C-alpha positions as CSV (number, residue, x, y, z in Angstrom):
1,X,-6.7,10.9,15.9
2,X,-6.2,8.2,13.2
3,X,-3.0,6.2,13.1
4,X,-2.0,3.9,10.2
5,X,0.3,1.0,11.0
6,X,2.0,-0.9,8.2
7,X,3.6,-4.3,8.2
8,X,4.9,-7.0,5.8
9,X,7.9,-5.4,4.2
10,X,11.2,-7.1,3.9
11,X,13.8,-8.6,1.6
12,X,12.6,-11.0,-1.2
13,X,14.3,-12.5,-4.2
14,X,13.2,-11.6,-7.7
15,X,10.0,-13.5,-8.6
16,X,9.0,-13.7,-5.0
17,X,5.9,-12.4,-3.1
18,X,5.2,-10.2,-0.2
19,X,2.0,-9.1,1.4
20,X,1.7,-5.6,3.0
21,X,-0.8,-4.8,5.6
22,X,-2.1,-1.4,6.7
23,X,-4.3,-1.1,9.8
24,X,-6.1,2.0,10.8
25,X,-7.0,2.8,14.4
26,X,-8.8,5.8,15.9
27,X,-12.0,7.5,15.1
28,X,-12.9,6.3,11.6
29,X,-16.4,7.0,10.4
30,X,-15.8,6.9,6.7
31,X,-13.0,7.1,4.2
32,X,-12.9,8.0,0.6
33,X,-9.9,5.8,-0.3
34,X,-7.0,3.8,1.1
35,X,-3.9,2.7,-0.7
36,X,-0.2,2.6,-1.1
37,X,2.4,4.9,-2.5
38,X,6.0,4.0,-3.0
39,X,9.2,5.9,-3.4
40,X,12.6,4.6,-4.5
41,X,15.8,6.5,-4.0
42,X,16.2,9.2,-6.6
43,X,12.7,8.7,-8.0
44,X,9.4,10.4,-7.6
45,X,6.8,9.1,-5.4
46,X,4.4,6.8,-7.3
47,X,0.8,5.8,-6.5
48,X,0.9,2.0,-6.5
49,X,-2.7,1.0,-5.8
50,X,-5.7,2.4,-4.1
51,X,-9.2,1.2,-3.2
52,X,-12.2,3.4,-2.6
53,X,-14.9,3.1,0.0
54,X,-17.1,1.4,-2.7
55,X,-14.4,-1.1,-3.5
56,X,-13.2,0.3,-6.8
57,X,-9.5,-0.2,-7.4
58,X,-6.7,1.6,-9.3
59,X,-3.2,0.4,-10.0
60,X,0.0,1.8,-11.5
61,X,0.6,0.4,-14.9
62,X,3.9,-1.0,-13.7
63,X,2.2,-3.3,-11.2
64,X,-1.0,-4.3,-13.0
65,X,-1.4,-8.0,-13.1
66,X,1.1,-8.5,-10.3
67,X,-0.3,-6.6,-7.3
68,X,-3.7,-6.8,-5.8
69,X,-5.2,-4.5,-3.2
70,X,-8.0,-5.6,-1.0
71,X,-9.7,-4.4,2.2
72,X,-11.3,-6.0,5.2
73,X,-15.1,-5.9,5.6
74,X,-14.6,-3.6,8.6
75,X,-12.9,-1.2,6.1
76,X,-10.1,-0.3,8.5
77,X,-7.5,-2.6,7.1
78,X,-6.1,-3.0,3.6
79,X,-3.7,-5.4,2.1
80,X,-1.4,-5.3,-0.9
81,X,-0.5,-8.7,-2.3
82,X,2.6,-8.3,-4.4
83,X,3.6,-11.2,-6.7
84,X,6.4,-11.7,-9.2
85,X,8.4,-8.9,-7.6
86,X,11.4,-7.5,-9.5
87,X,14.2,-5.2,-8.4
88,X,12.3,-2.2,-9.8
89,X,9.8,-2.7,-7.1
90,X,12.4,-1.9,-4.4
91,X,11.1,1.2,-2.5
92,X,9.6,2.4,0.7
93,X,5.9,1.7,0.6
94,X,3.6,4.1,2.5
95,X,0.0,3.5,3.3
96,X,-2.5,6.4,3.1
97,X,-6.1,7.0,4.0
98,X,-8.1,9.8,2.5
99,X,-11.1,11.1,4.5
100,X,-13.2,14.1,4.0
101,X,-11.0,17.1,4.6
102,X,-7.7,15.5,5.2
103,X,-5.5,12.5,4.7
104,X,-3.4,10.2,6.9
105,X,-0.1,8.4,6.3
106,X,1.7,5.5,7.8
107,X,5.4,5.5,8.6
108,X,6.4,3.4,5.6
109,X,7.8,0.0,5.2
110,X,10.9,-1.0,3.2
111,X,10.5,-3.5,0.4
112,X,13.8,-4.8,-1.1
113,X,13.9,-7.1,-4.1
114,X,17.3,-8.6,-4.6
115,X,19.1,-11.8,-5.2
């Protein structure tokens, strides 16, 4: 059983930074990708960033140049560094892991950007 635990959300002023962390525990032999989705009230869920097992990354156009996803060498932890945050980034951010045959999700962490 794989569990994903997120941390690092909170309240930040516009222009500020936050770093989200997602740690995976359990029987992990390999994964295809890990990353983050976000969902704001009244909006569709959006893929924010993902990183593959080989290290390739993808970002939503709205966060390119501001957010950076990275992973630990052990491959069971990923981080999302979020810089120059703006109110449109306010959402619940959920970590995911895709493995052969299934996917896993964290509980989500709230990010609020407000003055």
